[in-house]
C-alpha positions in Angstrom: -15.1 -214.5 45.7 -18.7 -213.1 46.6 -20.1 -210.4 44.2 -19.6 -207.5 46.9 -15.7 -208.5 47.0 -15.4 -208.3 43.0 -17.2 -205.0 43.1 -14.9 -203.4 45.8 -12.0 -204.3 43.8 -13.2 -203.1 40.7 -14.2 -199.6 42.1 -10.7 -199.5 44.0 -9.1 -200.0 40.4 -11.4 -197.5 38.8 -10.5 -194.8 41.7 -6.7 -195.6 41.2 -7.1 -195.0 37.2 -9.2 -191.9 37.6 -6.5 -190.4 40.3 -3.8 -190.9 37.8 -2.2 -192.9 40.4 0.8 -195.0 39.2 0.7 -198.5 40.8 4.3 -199.2 41.5 5.2 -196.8 44.1 2.0 -194.9 43.7 3.6 -192.0 42.1 1.0 -189.7 40.9 0.8 -187.2 37.8 -1.2 -184.9 36.2 -1.8 -183.7 32.8 -1.7 -180.0 31.7 -3.9 -179.8 28.7 -3.3 -177.0 25.8 -6.2 -177.0 23.5 -5.7 -176.4 19.9 -2.0 -176.2 20.5 0.7 -178.4 18.3 4.4 -178.8 19.2 5.3 -180.4 15.9 9.0 -179.0 16.5 9.4 -180.9 19.4 11.2 -184.2 19.6 8.7 -187.2 18.8 10.0 -190.3 20.3 7.3 -192.5 18.4 3.6 -192.3 17.4 0.8 -194.3 17.5 -2.5 -194.7 15.2 -6.0 -195.9 16.1 -5.4 -195.9 20.0 -7.8 -194.1 22.5 -6.6 -191.4 25.0 -5.9 -194.1 27.9 -3.5 -196.2 25.8 -1.7 -192.9 24.7 -1.4 -191.5 28.3 -0.4 -195.1 29.6 2.4 -195.4 26.6 4.0 -191.9 27.9 3.7 -193.0 31.5 5.8 -196.1 30.8 8.1 -194.6 28.6 11.3 -192.6 30.8 12.0 -190.2 27.9 8.3 -189.2 27.7 7.3 -185.7 29.1 4.1 -185.5 27.2 1.9 -186.1 24.2 0.2 -184.5 21.5 -2.9 -185.9 20.1 -5.8 -185.4 17.7 -8.5 -187.0 20.1 -10.7 -184.7 21.7 -11.9 -187.1 24.5 -11.1 -190.4 26.0 -13.7 -192.2 24.0 -12.4 -191.7 20.5 -9.4 -193.2 18.8 -6.9 -191.5 16.9 -3.2 -190.6 16.8 -0.6 -190.0 19.5 2.8 -188.5 19.4 4.8 -188.9 22.4 7.2 -186.1 23.1 10.6 -185.7 24.9 10.3 -182.0 25.1 7.8 -179.1 24.5 9.4 -176.1 22.6 7.2 -173.4 21.0 3.6 -174.3 20.6 1.6 -173.2 17.3 -1.9 -172.9 17.2 -3.4 -175.9 15.2 -7.2 -176.6 15.5 -8.0 -180.3 16.4 -4.6 -180.7 18.4 -4.3 -181.4 22.0 -1.1 -181.1 24.1 -0.8 -182.8 27.2 2.3 -182.3 29.6 2.9 -184.8 32.2 3.4 -183.1 35.6 4.8 -185.7 38.1 4.2 -185.0 41.9 
């Protein structure tokens, strides 16, 4: 393969990730963010430590029970803790917590 083809494939891959497009069947989803909100009373499926935001989101996407995540990461470049949630009940204000609900389209 020449460099132009490889570069084009890389750009398509990056575009697919940035659009949150699921490769199998091209299902799309969006993340609804609530800053400084925790759902500690919601059902936690499992948690991960020392992961980045992409790993956290992908873990939720690949788990059929997961409807969202709560994390202590403020951006995609930091590493932190990720809690996969099977439901969201009543949120509480908590500085440094970021809750993301997965909205499938």
